[in-house]
VOBA-1610 file (N, C-alpha, C; in pm, whole numbers, padded with zeros to 5 digits, always signed):
BEGIN
Met-06026+03389-02046Met-06067+03247-01978Met-06191+03232-01891Lys-06266+03115-01917Lys-06388+03088-01859Lys-06353+03037-01724Lys-06465+03059-01632Lys-06410+03048-01487Lys-06446+02877-01468Tyr-06483+02789-01545Tyr-06497+02681-01521Tyr-06497+02588-01637Asp-06443+02469-01617Asp-06389+02362-01738Asp-06545+02319-01787Tyr-06608+02295-01667Tyr-06760+02195-01711Tyr-06848+02305-01626Leu-06981+02294-01701Leu-07099+02320-01632Leu-07195+02209-01621Val-07195+02152-01500Val-07297+02016-01523Val-07422+02054-01439Val-07481+02015-01560Val-07668+02056-01522Val-07736+01948-01474Gly-07749+01911-01315Gly-07789+01811-01315Gly-07733+01747-01193Ala-07756+01717-01061Ala-07666+01662-00970Ala-07747+01508-00907Gly-07784+01459-01032Gly-07797+01306-01016Gly-07694+01217-01041Leu-07709+01111-01059Leu-07590+01005-01082Leu-07523+01038-01190Tyr-07551+01045-01332Tyr-07488+01096-01430Tyr-07406+01223-01398Gly-07459+01321-01375Gly-07393+01476-01336Gly-07265+01436-01240Ala-07317+01357-01115Ala-07249+01365-01006Ala-07086+01246-01072Val-07137+01161-01125Val-06993+01054-01167Val-06913+01150-01275Phe-06959+01220-01352Phe-06929+01299-01451Phe-06803+01420-01366Ala-06867+01466-01304Ala-06799+01596-01212Ala-06709+01508-01127Gln-06708+01405-01067Gln-06625+01325-00992Gln-06484+01298-01106Gln-06526+01229-01189Gln-06411+01232-01286Gln-06329+01339-01363Ala-06414+01447-01384Ala-06376+01575-01425Ala-06269+01609-01350Lys-06344+01631-01169Lys-06223+01687-01099Lys-06102+01634-01049Glu-06129+01442-01068Glu-05988+01368-01056Glu-05887+01435-01194Lys-05923+01465-01291Lys-05862+01482-01384Lys-05784+01631-01397Gly-05819+01704-01268Gly-05781+01825-01225Gly-05878+01948-01305Lys-05997+01891-01338Lys-06068+02009-01416Lys-06153+02087-01307Lys-06199+02227-01352Lys-06272+02303-01230Lys-06412+02285-01285Val-06496+02238-01216Val-06656+02186-01242Val-06738+02263-01109Leu-06871+02306-01208Leu-06939+02398-01132Leu-07081+02282-01162Val-07136+02225-01044Val-07291+02108-01044Val-07380+02236-01043Ile-07502+02240-01085Ile-07604+02297-01052Ile-07747+02225-01073Asp-07832+02258-00962Asp-07957+02123-00988Asp-08071+02238-00928Lys-08203+02229-01014Lys-08309+02315-01005Lys-08371+02235-00841Arg-08377+02163-00816Arg-08431+02107-00714Arg-08343+02137-00596Pro-08393+02171-00447Pro-08323+02221-00363Pro-08227+02084-00310His-08203+01992-00342His-08122+01868-00304His-08040+01837-00398Ile-07941+01769-00395Ile-07833+01687-00463Ile-07911+01546-00503Ala-07880+01481-00583Ala-07886+01322-00597Ala-08006+01295-00686Gly-08056+01370-00745Gly-08147+01378-00827Gly-08263+01282-00791Asn-08322+01157-00875Asn-08427+01082-00835Asn-08364+00960-00727Val-08248+00954-00696Val-08187+00856-00600Val-08214+00934-00484Tyr-08236+01040-00460Tyr-08229+01129-00302Tyr-08302+01056-00205Thr-08258+01042-00107Thr-08306+00990+00001Thr-08304+01067+00143Glu-08392+01103+00191Glu-08401+01149+00367Glu-08424+01120+00439Asp-08389+01137+00544Asp-08385+01089+00671Asp-08519+01097+00771Val-08611+01040+00768Val-08724+01006+00852Val-08728+00931+00962Glu-08712+00980+01068Glu-08706+00886+01220Glu-08598+00784+01213Gly-08474+00835+01128Gly-08392+00699+01146Gly-08408+00625+01018Ile-08508+00612+00927Ile-08511+00556+00823Ile-08487+00643+00669His-08390+00605+00586His-08361+00634+00471His-08493+00624+00362Val-08549+00750+00343Val-08675+00727+00266Val-08630+00783+00135His-08683+00666+00045His-08663+00675-00117His-08761+00784-00152Lys-08729+00916-00159Lys-08863+01012-00187Lys-08900+00989-00325Tyr-08819+00964-00444Tyr-08865+00944-00578Tyr-08859+00801-00614Gly-08898+00709-00539Gly-08929+00561-00559Gly-08834+00477-00536Ala-08842+00333-00517Ala-08750+00278-00503Ala-08650+00236-00589His-08514+00253-00517His-08394+00238-00617His-08298+00127-00524Ile-08293+00011-00618Ile-08200-00107-00554Ile-08111-00088-00673Phe-07999-00130-00618Phe-07847-00101-00717Phe-07846-00239-00714His-07828-00287-00860His-07792-00412-00895His-07714-00411-01048Thr-07607-00483-01019Thr-07530-00485-01139Thr-07432-00605-01165Asn-07399-00650-01325Asn-07306-00777-01335Asn-07172-00706-01366Asn-07178-00552-01389Asn-07072-00484-01452Asn-06946-00449-01321Lys-06839-00523-01307Lys-06752-00511-01204Lys-06707-00407-01214Glu-06676-00357-01322Glu-06615-00233-01307Glu-06685-00108-01260Val-06806-00099-01289Val-06914-00012-01229Val-06903-00024-01077Trp-06898-00176-01057Trp-06915-00218-00892Trp-06806-00141-00821Asp-06676-00185-00899Asp-06556-00134-00807Asp-06559+00003-00796Tyr-06618+00102-00872Tyr-06604+00216-00900Tyr-06701+00278-00787Ile-06834+00224-00774Ile-06938+00313-00680Ile-06908+00282-00557Thr-06849+00144-00519Thr-06790+00108-00387Thr-06688+00191-00312Lys-06635+00301-00430Lys-06529+00390-00341Lys-06636+00467-00263Phe-06733+00507-00285Phe-06786+00613-00238Phe-06917+00574-00138Ala-06925+00435-00111Ala-07044+00364-00024Ala-07025+00264+00000Glu-07073+00213+00096Glu-07037+00048+00141Glu-07191-00001+00114Phe-07200-00088+00071Phe-07350-00152+00028Phe-07404-00286+00136Asn-07508-00267+00152Asn-07576-00386+00261Asn-07598-00497+00151Arg-07650-00600+00186Arg-07674-00719+00130Arg-07825-00737+00105Phe-07917-00633+00069Phe-08040-00617+00030Phe-08025-00698-00103Thr-08181-00804-00071Thr-08180-00879-00205Thr-08359-00851-00224Asn-08371-00804-00369Asn-08536-00764-00379Asn-08578-00869-00404Ser-08681-00918-00307Ser-08778-01022-00337Ser-08938-00980-00313Pro-09000-00892-00413Pro-09148-00826-00380Pro-09225-00944-00395Val-09351-00891-00347Val-09454-00976-00333Val-09599-00922-00395Ala-09672-01003-00466Ala-09754-00948-00549Ala-09882-00991-00447Asn-09971-00890-00428Asn-10081-00894-00390Asn-10219-00888-00490Tyr-10295-00977-00514Tyr-10415-00968-00607Tyr-10545-01005-00538Lys-10595-00894-00496Lys-10726-00930-00401Lys-10686-01003-00302Gly-10590-00976-00194Gly-10563-01026-00077Gly-10490-01162-00067Glu-10478-01231-00220Glu-10393-01334-00243Glu-10254-01303-00249Leu-10137-01372-00209Leu-10024-01316-00222Leu-09931-01414-00303Tyr-09877-01363-00346Tyr-09756-01435-00449Tyr-09623-01384-00449Ser-09552-01506-00495Ser-09388-01464-00495Ser-09351-01388-00617Leu-09273-01279-00619Leu-09219-01227-00727Leu-09085-01203-00690Pro-08982-01260-00802Pro-09018-01305-00960Pro-09091-01391-00987Phe-09161-01439-01070Phe-09225-01570-01100Phe-09138-01701-01069Asn-09189-01770-00964Asn-09073-01892-00960Asn-09178-02016-00889Met-09087-02100-00888Met-09216-02222-00804Met-09273-02208-00702Tyr-09261-02117-00607Tyr-09342-02067-00509Tyr-09459-02013-00567Thr-09460-01915-00692Thr-09549-01868-00756Thr-09669-01988-00798Phe-09595-02060-00869Phe-09669-02174-00964Phe-09727-02259-00866Asn-09639-02316-00739Asn-09725-02381-00654Asn-09845-02316-00584Lys-09845-02194-00570Lys-09947-02135-00492Lys-10063-02112-00625Met-10051-02053-00755Met-10152-02047-00872Met-10206-02209-00896Trp-10105-02297-00920Trp-10179-02436-00998Trp-10162-02563-00882Gly-10089-02540-00799Gly-10071-02647-00696Gly-09943-02767-00725Val-09893-02683-00837Val-09790-02791-00884Val-09660-02784-00801Val-09584-02905-00792Val-09486-02931-00697Val-09323-02927-00790Thr-09345-02982-00902Thr-09234-03008-00962Thr-09193-02897-01062Pro-09051-02842-01156Pro-09048-02777-01219Pro-09118-02830-01359Glu-09111-02933-01390Glu-09160-03009-01499Glu-09311-02970-01500Glu-09388-02993-01405Glu-09514-02963-01372Glu-09546-02836-01421Ala-09490-02732-01363Ala-09512-02583-01422Ala-09453-02544-01568Ala-09353-02606-01610Ala-09334-02542-01777Ala-09444-02629-01848Glu-09500-02734-01783Glu-09625-02819-01873Glu-09731-02730-01864Lys-09742-02694-01752Lys-09888-02592-01765Lys-09868-02459-01822Ile-09757-02385-01838Ile-09735-02273-01889Ile-09730-02308-02050Glu-09683-02409-02096Glu-09693-02440-02224Glu-09843-02472-02261Glu-09872-02550-02208Glu-10016-02583-02221Glu-10112-02469-02233Gln-10109-02343-02140Gln-10194-02220-02185Gln-10147-02148-02283Lys-10007-02145-02326Lys-09961-02064-02412Lys-10001-02145-02561Lys-09986-02260-02576Lys-10066-02354-02664Lys-10223-02290-02685Ala-10285-02311-02596Ala-10434-02287-02591Ala-10445-02130-02626Ala-10389-02042-02591Ala-10361-01912-02646Ala-10336-01874-02799Gly-10266-01990-02843Gly-10234-01981-03010Gly-10153-01886-03029Ile-10035-01879-02943Ile-09913-01743-02956Ile-09827-01830-02987Thr-09762-01767-03097Thr-09625-01826-03196Thr-09541-01739-03158Glu-09561-01583-03256Glu-09509-01475-03247Glu-09535-01361-03180Pro-09505-01329-03043Pro-09576-01217-02979Pro-09570-01103-02982Lys-09680-01039-03075Lys-09693-00910-03112Lys-09698-00806-03015Asn-09736-00828-02856Asn-09762-00713-02782Asn-09728-00767-02652Leu-09734-00662-02581Leu-09715-00698-02424Leu-09766-00791-02406Glu-09920-00829-02390Glu-10032-00942-02377Glu-09986-01061-02389Glu-09931-01086-02537Glu-09882-01197-02603Glu-09746-01267-02560Gln-09690-01158-02535Gln-09561-01191-02476Gln-09529-01241-02350Ala-09622-01189-02249Ala-09643-01242-02118Ala-09731-01389-02119Ile-09781-01410-02195Ile-09869-01534-02206Ile-09772-01614-02233Ser-09697-01592-02320Ser-09585-01681-02379Ser-09497-01718-02285Leu-09444-01628-02182Leu-09381-01623-02084Leu-09414-01713-01960Val-09557-01682-01930Val-09583-01739-01777Val-09748-01790-01789Gly-09803-01778-01886Gly-09952-01884-01914Gly-10038-01735-01885Thr-10163-01807-01948Thr-10268-01731-01911Thr-10317-01646-01760Asp-10295-01755-01694Asp-10359-01738-01528Asp-10278-01641-01459Ile-10123-01625-01472Ile-10047-01562-01428Ile-10068-01410-01473Tyr-10063-01431-01639Tyr-10090-01320-01661Tyr-10194-01204-01632Glu-10312-01291-01601Glu-10448-01244-01588Glu-10460-01154-01429Lys-10362-01259-01339Lys-10392-01200-01219Lys-10248-01100-01184Leu-10149-01163-01238Leu-10017-01079-01180Leu-09968-00971-01289Val-10001-00981-01384Val-09914-00895-01521Val-10028-00770-01552Lys-10153-00812-01599Lys-10206-00729-01674Lys-10274-00594-01609Gly-10335-00615-01471Gly-10361-00502-01407Gly-10282-00400-01354Tyr-10158-00459-01331Tyr-10032-00364-01252Tyr-09980-00320-01401Thr-09977-00399-01471Thr-09901-00318-01617Thr-09991-00212-01692Glu-10121-00224-01676Glu-10198-00124-01730Glu-10217+00014-01624Lys-10186-00026-01531Lys-10201+00084-01411Lys-10061+00141-01452Gln-09957+00116-01468Gln-09796+00159-01453Gln-09830+00241-01575Trp-09865+00173-01742Trp-09843+00239-01832Trp-09982+00348-01869Gly-10066+00284-01833Gly-10199+00380-01848Gly-10220+00342-02011Arg-10210+00226-02059Arg-10240+00181-02164Arg-10290+00024-02156Pro-10371-00027-02252Pro-10411-00175-02289Pro-10264-00233-02312Cys-10248-00394-02242Cys-10151-00443-02274Cys-10133-00493-02406Thr-10246-00473-02509Thr-10240-00519-02611Thr-10158-00398-02715Glu-10171-00270-02641Glu-10142-00160-02724Glu-09964-00127-02698Leu-09915-00219-02572Leu-09756-00206-02544Leu-09671-00286-02620Pro-09537-00251-02643Pro-09476-00341-02721Pro-09425-00446-02631Ala-09406-00566-02695Ala-09365-00694-02624Ala-09241-00643-02535Phe-09140-00605-02587Phe-09000-00604-02534Phe-09018-00555-02402Ile-09107-00449-02352Ile-09125-00399-02210Ile-09110-00510-02115Ile-09163-00629-02129Ile-09190-00721-02046Ile-09093-00871-02104Lys-08981-00830-02171Lys-08864-00951-02190Lys-08790-00983-02061Arg-08759-00849-02001Arg-08700-00860-01885Arg-08743-00951-01769Leu-08868-00963-01758Leu-08962-01030-01690Leu-08877-01149-01642Pro-08848-01181-01496Pro-08768-01338-01466Pro-08877-01408-01424Val-08835-01553-01495Val-08921-01640-01453Val-08847-01747-01440Arg-08847-01821-01294Arg-08782-01913-01282Arg-08817-02051-01274Leu-08768-02170-01270Leu-08852-02284-01243Leu-08757-02328-01102Thr-08723-02244-01022Thr-08659-02279-00927Thr-08730-02191-00781Phe-08687-02234-00677Phe-08734-02141-00562Phe-08637-02023-00527Asp-08576-01974-00652Asp-08464-01850-00606Asp-08596-01757-00607Asn-08580-01653-00487Asn-08687-01536-00482Asn-08610-01417-00483Asn-08498-01421-00555Asn-08422-01293-00592Asn-08447-01223-00718Tyr-08523-01127-00711Tyr-08571-01061-00864Tyr-08460-01036-00946Phe-08352-01002-00906Phe-08237-00975-00992Phe-08141-01073-01002Asn-08099-01116-01156Asn-08009-01211-01161Asn-07885-01122-01152Ala-07812-01052-01082Ala-07687-00969-01064Ala-07612-01018-00956Leu-07478-01017-00987Leu-07374-01068-00900Leu-07367-00940-00789Tyr-07369-00848-00819Tyr-07334-00754-00735Tyr-07484-00680-00690Gln-07543-00653-00564Gln-07648-00594-00539Gln-07653-00559-00392Gly-07746-00460-00384Gly-07756-00375-00219Gly-07788-00250-00219Ile-07820-00160-00131Ile-07846-00067-00104Ile-07745+00023-00042Pro-07693+00152-00074Pro-07601+00248-00011Pro-07612+00218+00148Met-07520+00176+00261Met-07551+00198+00387Met-07553+00369+00407Gly-07649+00418+00488Gly-07631+00572+00492Gly-07737+00624+00373Gly-07777+00560+00290Gly-07855+00589+00192Gly-07789+00666+00085Tyr-07861+00710-00041Tyr-07825+00733-00163Tyr-07760+00893-00136Thr-07809+00963-00092Thr-07795+01070-00074Thr-07627+01117-00022Lys-07620+01019+00098Lys-07460+01009+00128Lys-07369+00998+00046Met-07414+00878-00087Met-07322+00812-00172Met-07269+00923-00275Val-07379+00995-00313Val-07387+01134-00415Val-07311+01256-00358Glu-07325+01271-00213Glu-07250+01348-00151Glu-07095+01318-00141Asn-07052+01187-00135Asn-06912+01136-00156Asn-06882+01214-00299Leu-06931+01163-00388Leu-06913+01168-00548Leu-06878+01295-00564Leu-06967+01394-00482Leu-06942+01554-00553Leu-06837+01613-00443Ala-06785+01538-00324Ala-06665+01579-00257Ala-06577+01668-00286Gly-06553+01815-00262Gly-06453+01898-00320Gly-06491+01977-00420Ile-06642+01944-00498Ile-06704+02013-00614Ile-06810+02109-00551Glu-06784+02268-00655Glu-06882+02340-00600Glu-07028+02294-00686Val-07116+02296-00580Val-07265+02261-00629Val-07357+02373-00561Lys-07433+02418-00651Lys-07563+02519-00631Lys-07697+02420-00653Val-07788+02429-00543Val-07910+02367-00549Val-07997+02485-00589Ser-08144+02465-00567Ser-08255+02521-00617Ser-08181+02654-00729Thr-08136+02558-00803Thr-08075+02662-00944Thr-08104+02628-01088Asp-08199+02720-01134Asp-08278+02671-01244Asp-08162+02713-01367Tyr-08107+02634-01468Tyr-08010+02689-01558Tyr-08112+02733-01673Phe-08244+02720-01705Phe-08293+02791-01800Phe-08323+02943-01742Ala-08331+02938-01614Ala-08378+03109-01604Ala-08258+03194-01622Asn-08107+03129-01637Asn-08017+03234-01665Asn-07940+03169-01749Lys-07983+03065-01840Lys-07883+02978-01940Lys-07757+03077-02001Ala-07799+03193-02066Ala-07667+03266-02122Ala-07553+03243-02026Glu-07582+03317-01919Glu-07507+03345-01821Glu-07405+03233-01751Tyr-07476+03113-01755Tyr-07433+03005-01709Tyr-07350+02922-01827Asp-07391+02937-01938Asp-07317+02863-02051Asp-07194+02992-02050Ala-07193+03085-02033Ala-07084+03209-02063Ala-06975+03145-01956Met-06993+03078-01839Met-06895+03068-01723Met-06815+02946-01755Ala-06880+02867-01858Ala-06775+02713-01865Ala-06756+02688-02032Glu-06611+02594-02052Glu-06623+02586-02201Glu-06699+02482-02260Lys-06751+02405-02126Lys-06820+02284-02181Lys-06968+02267-02089Val-07090+02222-02153Val-07188+02227-02086Val-07236+02056-02062Val-07227+01988-01954Val-07278+01827-01926Val-07429+01863-01903Tyr-07545+01832-01979Tyr-07661+01856-01982Tyr-07726+01717-01936Thr-07804+01714-01806Thr-07859+01561-01785Thr-08020+01608-01763Gly-08064+01742-01807Gly-08240+01753-01790Gly-08275+01686-01935Ala-08354+01684-01953Ala-08494+01648-02053Ala-08437+01703-02222Ile-08394+01632-02287Ile-08329+01693-02437Ile-08447+01784-02495Asp-08569+01731-02462Asp-08686+01850-02539Asp-08690+01951-02479Ala-08690+01942-02340Ala-08691+02107-02263Ala-08570+02177-02310Tyr-08498+02127-02329Tyr-08327+02201-02373Tyr-08381+02268-02508Phe-08427+02206-02564Phe-08467+02262-02681Phe-08604+02362-02689Asp-08679+02359-02569Asp-08810+02449-02551Asp-08884+02360-02625Tyr-08905+02245-02639Tyr-09006+02164-02698Tyr-09041+02221-02872Lys-08925+02262-02913Lys-08976+02309-03036Lys-08993+02221-03168Leu-09002+02102-03123Leu-09054+01973-03228Leu-09178+01916-03140Gly-09199+01945-03022Gly-09298+01857-02948Gly-09252+01823-02823Ala-09343+01757-02735Ala-09273+01700-02610Ala-09272+01559-02658Leu-09169+01491-02607Leu-09139+01371-02584Leu-09284+01295-02449Glu-09303+01186-02461Glu-09390+01143-02353Glu-09342+01048-02255Tyr-09360+01066-02142Tyr-09316+01003-02018Tyr-09423+00937-01922Arg-09428+00865-01841Arg-09500+00836-01737Arg-09451+00893-01628Ser-09528+00939-01534Ser-09504+00988-01433Ser-09559+00939-01281Val-09484+00949-01182Val-09563+00855-01049Val-09578+00991-00943Arg-09677+00955-00907Arg-09687+01021-00759Arg-09715+00944-00642Phe-09660+01015-00526Phe-09614+00920-00403Phe-09720+00986-00301Glu-09763+00900-00237Glu-09847+00922-00094Glu-09773+00866+00025Thr-09695+00961+00080Thr-09618+00879+00180Thr-09659+00931+00337Glu-09636+00777+00425Glu-09678+00840+00573Glu-09604+00773+00644Leu-09572+00839+00769Leu-09526+00805+00854Leu-09621+00734+00970Leu-09593+00591+00990Leu-09702+00533+01047Leu-09651+00472+01207Asp-09746+00478+01306Asp-09696+00467+01434Asp-09696+00297+01476Lys-09611+00239+01416Lys-09619+00089+01422Lys-09463+00059+01333Pro-09417-00071+01422Pro-09271-00098+01356Pro-09275-00158+01259Asn-09395-00245+01181Asn-09398-00320+01086Asn-09534-00329+00994Phe-09527-00237+00892Phe-09670-00258+00815Phe-09705-00367+00737Gln-09618-00389+00635Gln-09623-00532+00539Gln-09519-00626+00540Gly-09410-00605+00631Gly-09308-00719+00641Gly-09205-00710+00516Asn-09222-00607+00412Asn-09137-00641+00293Asn-09148-00504+00244Ala-08990-00473+00162Ala-08975-00341+00123Ala-09069-00315-00003Ala-09150-00420-00076Ala-09242-00380-00204Ala-09336-00487-00199Val-09449-00423-00175Val-09565-00509-00233Val-09643-00458-00345Asn-09664-00529-00459Asn-09703-00471-00579Asn-09836-00547-00555Tyr-09952-00442-00622Tyr-10085-00434-00622Tyr-10137-00475-00762Thr-10168-00603-00783Thr-10175-00629-00960Thr-10320-00662-00984Asp-10420-00613-00897Asp-10556-00625-00946Asp-10579-00497-01023Ala-10678-00453-01097Ala-10700-00326-01170Ala-10772-00233-01094Glu-10815-00287-00980Glu-10936-00230-00889Glu-10819-00116-00808Thr-10740-00159-00733Thr-10676-00107-00639Thr-10590+00032-00712Pro-10607+00127-00679Pro-10547+00273-00757Pro-10402+00276-00772Trp-10368+00208-00658Trp-10191+00218-00662Trp-10120+00105-00714Thr-10028+00142-00793Thr-09946+00008-00803Thr-09865-00049-00719Arg-09794-00022-00613Arg-09725-00066-00529Arg-09714+00007-00389Ile-09708-00048-00291Ile-09647+00000-00140Ile-09492-00034-00111Ile-09457+00085-00097Ile-09294+00039-00050Ile-09275+00081+00081Glu-09250-00039+00172Glu-09225+00024+00303Glu-09080+00032+00333His-09007+00165+00363His-08855+00222+00335His-08798+00138+00430Lys-08815+00115+00525Lys-08731+00057+00637Lys-08638-00072+00593Trp-08718-00149+00514Trp-08692-00284+00488Trp-08564-00295+00392Phe-08542-00157+00331Phe-08434-00175+00264Phe-08299-00184+00321Glu-08292-00108+00423Glu-08165-00133+00515Glu-08173-00223+00629Phe-08285-00256+00687Phe-08279-00380+00778Phe-08337-00491+00747Gly-08277-00574+00820Gly-08307-00742+00787Gly-08470-00754+00808Lys-08488-00886+00751Lys-08602-00928+00776Lys-08639-00957+00927Asp-08543-00995+01005Asp-08534-01041+01150Asp-08575-00909+01215Asp-08565-00905+01346Asp-08600-00792+01437Asp-08528-00685+01450Ala-08433-00650+01330Ala-08345-00529+01336Ala-08447-00426+01304Gly-08547-00432+01237Gly-08596-00283+01192Gly-08694-00296+01279Asn-08773-00386+01357Asn-08858-00332+01447Asn-08840-00299+01604Asp-08663-00241+01620Asp-08638-00181+01708Asp-08675-00039+01684Leu-08696+00001+01569Leu-08725+00145+01542Leu-08898+00117+01576Pro-08962+00217+01623Pro-09112+00203+01679Pro-09209+00241+01562Lys-09114+00321+01470Lys-09205+00370+01364Lys-09183+00302+01213Thr-09271+00315+01130Thr-09215+00291+00973Thr-09260+00399+00875Val-09205+00413+00769Val-09256+00492+00637Val-09283+00417+00548Val-09403+00438+00489Val-09473+00356+00358Val-09518+00461+00266Ser-09491+00430+00139Ser-09540+00524+00040Ser-09589+00425-00102Arg-09727+00497-00101Arg-09775+00417-00211Arg-09770+00488-00345Glu-09772+00412-00450Glu-09723+00479-00574Glu-09848+00467-00681Tyr-09831+00588-00772Tyr-09971+00587-00817Tyr-09905+00645-00963Ser-09911+00576-01055Ser-09865+00614-01187Ser-09967+00712-01269Ser-09951+00791-01355Ser-09999+00893-01424Ser-09936+00908-01541Glu-09996+00991-01635Glu-09933+01038-01760Glu-09887+01153-01719Trp-09803+01203-01796Trp-09687+01310-01768Trp-09743+01421-01865Lys-09718+01535-01786Lys-09747+01653-01873Lys-09671+01780-01818Val-09619+01878-01899Val-09487+01954-01877Val-09514+02035-01748Gly-09441+01989-01682Gly-09436+02079-01539Gly-09426+01946-01427Asp-09468+01807-01495Asp-09433+01739-01378Asp-09318+01631-01402Glu-09269+01577-01304Glu-09140+01519-01294Glu-09150+01398-01399Pro-09080+01414-01502Pro-09040+01262-01597Pro-08972+01169-01532Tyr-09066+01016-01549Tyr-08996+00915-01468Tyr-08952+00798-01583Tyr-09064+00773-01646Tyr-09034+00666-01766Tyr-09070+00708-01881Pro-08941+00705-01986Pro-08974+00746-02127Pro-09099+00663-02169Val-09170+00671-02267Val-09231+00601-02349Val-09176+00544-02464Asn-09122+00422-02464Asn-09030+00405-02578Asn-09119+00340-02692Asp-09187+00388-02746Asp-09273+00340-02858Asp-09195+00400-02975Glu-09261+00351-03076Glu-09224+00433-03239Glu-09197+00581-03244Lys-09321+00602-03209Lys-09353+00774-03223Lys-09238+00841-03157Asn-09221+00810-03020Asn-09117+00886-02934Asn-08981+00863-02972Gly-08961+00743-03033Gly-08816+00717-03080Gly-08780+00821-03179Ala-08894+00820-03274Ala-08859+00909-03386Ala-08853+01037-03384Leu-08906+01085-03272Leu-08891+01214-03243Leu-08769+01246-03136Tyr-08727+01132-03057Tyr-08622+01152-02973Tyr-08482+01196-03079Gln-08501+01072-03190Gln-08364+01118-03272Gln-08364+01210-03349Gln-08489+01294-03363Gln-08473+01455-03428Gln-08389+01522-03329Tyr-08420+01545-03178Tyr-08384+01575-03076Tyr-08246+01558-03086Lys-08213+01435-03083Lys-08066+01408-03082Lys-07968+01481-03172Glu-08045+01482-03312Glu-07972+01531-03423Glu-07933+01691-03414Leu-08044+01727-03314Leu-08006+01896-03276Leu-07917+01892-03180Gly-07892+01816-03088Gly-07794+01789-02976Gly-07676+01794-03022Glu-07661+01720-03134Glu-07519+01681-03199Glu-07457+01805-03266Gln-07587+01907-03276Gln-07507+02034-03336Gln-07470+02136-03244Glu-07495+02104-03116Glu-07429+02188-02993Glu-07300+02121-02949Glu-07216+02178-03046Glu-07049+02116-03006Glu-07036+02147-02889His-07094+02262-02776His-07035+02276-02652His-07100+02185-02546Val-07214+02117-02581Val-07308+02052-02499Val-07305+01900-02484Ile-07264+01845-02382Ile-07304+01657-02363Ile-07436+01654-02337Phe-07506+01583-02391Phe-07620+01531-02340Phe-07629+01418-02294Gly-07670+01378-02156Gly-07669+01248-02082Gly-07747+01205-01978Gly-07753+01078-01942Gly-07831+01057-01833Gly-07980+00998-01883Arg-08060+00973-01796Arg-08203+00922-01846Arg-08288+00991-01903Leu-08259+01137-01891Leu-08352+01235-01956Leu-08260+01312-02075Gly-08130+01303-02037Gly-08081+01353-02154Gly-08064+01268-02289Glu-08072+01162-02271Glu-08046+01014-02346Glu-08214+00953-02379Tyr-08295+01025-02313Tyr-08487+00934-02346Tyr-08453+00788-02310Lys-08386+00749-02238Lys-08377+00599-02211Lys-08460+00554-02062Tyr-08464+00438-02085Tyr-08525+00369-01938Tyr-08382+00302-01884Tyr-08317+00364-01822Tyr-08187+00337-01741Tyr-08204+00270-01622Asp-08121+00165-01566Asp-08103+00130-01440Asp-07992+00189-01382Met-07965+00211-01251Met-07862+00288-01205Met-07733+00241-01277Asp-07693+00132-01255Asp-07548+00093-01297Asp-07519+00143-01468Ala-07641+00138-01536Ala-07627+00161-01684Ala-07593+00317-01689Val-07639+00402-01614Val-07640+00522-01599Val-07468+00554-01565Ile-07441+00495-01475Ile-07314+00523-01430Ile-07194+00482-01529Ala-07250+00358-01596Ala-07152+00316-01722Ala-07150+00421-01822Ser-07251+00462-01842Ser-07257+00556-01932Ser-07182+00696-01919Ala-07164+00756-01798Ala-07130+00865-01754Ala-06978+00821-01759Leu-06921+00735-01714Leu-06797+00670-01706Leu-06728+00678-01862Ala-06779+00614-01928Ala-06801+00618-02087Ala-06724+00741-02136Met-06850+00830-02094Met-06845+00962-02166Met-06715+01046-02089Ser-06693+01000-01974Ser-06595+01094-01951Ser-06434+01058-01981Glu-06455+00934-01988Glu-06334+00875-02052Glu-06290+00932-02174Lys-06407+00940-02259Lys-06387+00989-02398Lys-06385+01155-02422Glu-06427+01202-02306Glu-06418+01339-02293Glu-06267+01382-02259Leu-06239+01315-02154Leu-06132+01360-02054Leu-06018+01272-02056Gly-06010+01167-02127Gly-05897+01064-02161Gly-05897+00959-02049Lys-05817+00824-02033Lys-05810+00738-01929Lys-05728+00812-01815
//
């Protein structure tokens, strides 16, 4: 008899949800993670009473009631609304692109005028069938907004010209002919009160967890402990990159504690010009404190500058580069994965997918239902 029913490799959202579901079904589970903490990339750490999003901003949003009902059993969420600000060489614009943005850019006042302006610029650019990200963006918001608020930011983020990026990357860009500053069109959204780490702790309650534990250092030994492995790491790393490495973008953070109560007055400010080396600055306290004076009661603030970079083996992989070449290579790895009868590959890295948090949870719930029954 093996000691565990499931060995879960990775204590991020996918692993924690699967482990919680398996435990609920009476299964014996061991969760391991190579990092010194649980919660994967949603990990938050407490600095001077502020929950700092250590691996970048995570804002929970979903239209999936099943996912919302599930996750709210493990955390109470605040009513945070994501309204980023774009800073182009000192000019500030509203994101998502809405009537405030169009008014500041063109002086237009009515939705009709804004729509006409976008249509006029789209026509002037001669775009009918957008073939790349640049053409897709211009067809959505016109040339002026593309040049000031999309181009520099996107090229910094992906490290490639917009003309070489696929159009679909920007299809989810919200464009509104209203004064709605809510970036996400989601029925349910917010940030877990007490931070994401607390939420994942609640998911993993009563489950054996080992951190600072590298699966690959003792793979045979770990595999022998459990009937099945749920692997949430990078799929190409599992196969020792034998078909070559999948490409990712990575992100580097410069985080500092400042001796002032308010640095930028908003959780996220995107720097959209090409010259500023960082893509955005996050001020963490505004995820959990209102825009009123609540956050100013804390005399300090924590800010993180984000720098996008090309990934290499050993770096932290963040965003899969979902182009044709990488898609084809992932398919080959997926086929290899299907031959591993005792291994389930899941999550952002295991499935090489740019997943929002609600989709990761939905995927883990679907897999646990398939595996464990309803």
